[in-house]
Phi, psi and omega in degrees: 000129180223171177269142173274189188291340178271355178095359178280148175294133178243129184270127174253130179263126182281148177287130179217136178061231181266015183292128182286155178306316185293327181286326181295312185293325180294313181297316179302316179296319179296318184289339180251008182276117182297331179285330175293317179295319180292326181296315175300316184294324191259003172082022173270149184286340181202160181295335186299335177310322184287336176296306180301316183300318180292317178300313180296322179300328182272321187251356177052056185279319188262125183227155180304135179091355184285158176252127190234136171249130178249104178279138177066038198293329182305138008276350175123004183301319180287324178299319179300311182296313184300319183295320179292315184293319183272350176085017184290341176297329178260012180078015186269337181218187175224141173234120180248122176253146180223141181196154174287329181273155174292152179220119176308145182307143177234126179308129180081010181235130173264128183244139178240116178275087180201168182276124180292348176281346182292139182302333183271355184298315180301315183291325178298314182287327175296323175297317180290331177276345190058041176147203183274179181254146171271338182214127173243123182234147181215124176250021179292147174228133180290148177301137184258155180250347186092350177265112192306307182296320178295321177295320180295324176296319181294318181297311180303312182301318178298314179294319178300319183287321176299319179293321175295322175300309182305323179291340179280334191239344185287146171278160172305133184089358186287178186235140173240125180232124182214149175284134174231180181220167179054244188278000179106211185286148178299144187306313181298315178293321180297318178300318185293313181297325178297331174284328187267340185230152179290323183220136180232130176215161174249135185228147177232100180291156180302332181289342174288131180302135186294333180273007182259141179280003182299137175217173175235138178265125182240114178245122179240159179075056181295131181236011178092166184266148169265094184290000000 
C-alpha cells in the first residue's frame, strides 16, 4: 500500500493464481475509487447513486410526490436516491424499479422482476404506479463484445428501446434520463427526442469516471410523439 499523488493511500492488488490483468486492474480501481468507498460508508448499493444525486442537484429532477420508474435498477443505487428525494419512504411519491435480476427490498421502492422489453411491461408499471410516470430513468449499459461498431449498435438500440418505453408511460411534461456513451445519442434518436421533448442535453456528472466515455442523455418537457 502506497500514497498516490494526492496523498491518499493507494491499494495495489497482487496478481494471484489465474486472475487476469483486466480483473486485477478492475479490482484495484474499485478498491481505490473514492465514490465506491463513500457509497459503502453512506449505505448506498453502488457508486452510481452519486451520479444521479449530482445530476439531480444541478437540474432538480426529483421532487416530493413524483412517480418514478427506474429501468435496469439492480443493485438499486438510483432507486435509493429517488425514494429519498420523492418521499416514497413516507408515502408521498412512488418509485417503481424493474430489472431482470433479483433486487433486495429497498424502503419506498416497488420492485418488478421482469424484462422492460416485454409487451406487458408498460401496462404492469402503470398499474404499479396507479397512473403515469413523471420521470423514467435508466442507468443500463448493454453487454459489450469488444467490437466497437457492434457495441455502439447495442448501446444505441438499448437507449432507443428505453426511450420508446418512456413514451409509453410518461405524463405530459415528464423527464427521460438515460446512460449513453461516446458522442452521446444517435443522430436519428436525437432528432426523434427533439420532437418529443422541449429540451435535450447531454450531461456528465463528476461521479462518472473521467476516463470513461459515459454520459447521460437528459430529455425534459415530454410532449408526446408525432407519429
